[in-house]
N, C-alpha and C positions, 0 to 999 in steps of 0.2 A: 820865909820863902815858901812858895807853893810848888809842889812837884806835879808833873803831868800824870794823868790817870785816865785810861780809856774807859773805865767802868763808871766814872763819875762818882766814885766813893762807895760803890756797892760791894766791893771786895770780891768780884767774880773773875777778873782777868789776870790778877797776880802780876801785872806789868810794872807795878810801882815798888817792887822789892828793893829795899835799901839795906845796906850794912851799917850798923850803928858803930861808929868809931870812938865816940866819946859822949858822955852824958846819958848813958843807959838808965841811970837812976831818975832821969827826968821824962821817961816814957812810961805811960800807964801799962798795966798788964794787958796782954792780948785780948781782943774781943772774941766772943764765941765764933764769929765768922772767920776771924784771922786764924784761930786755932784749927778750924776745919781746913782752911786753905793750906796752912803750914804742914798739916799731916799729909795732904794729897801731893804737895809740891816740894816736900822735904826741905824746909827752911833750916839753915844753920842756926845755932843758938844766938848768934849776934845779928841775925837778919830779922827784919820786920816788913810789913806792908804799910807803906806810907799813908794810904787812904784809910787805914784802920787804926793806926797808931795815934794816940792822944798825947801830945807833947806838952809838958808843964814847965819847961825851962830850956836852957841852952843844950843843944844836941848837935853833934857833927855826924853826918852820914855821907856815904858814897853810893853811887848808883852804877849799874852796868848798862842802862838803856839810853844814856845820852851820848 
């Protein structure tokens, strides 16, 4: 499934913040851009930016923007 993103994957808008409910082990470590955004926008430990996260297996997420 694809998630909407206003920045087209550049990681600048932070609108695609998701909470990882299950499968965190299937998400690659944050990119440098995601780390920078997370510091500025105070991501919780279980949150990621969908446009920056590389998923390698089954993951369940929830969003607040739909």
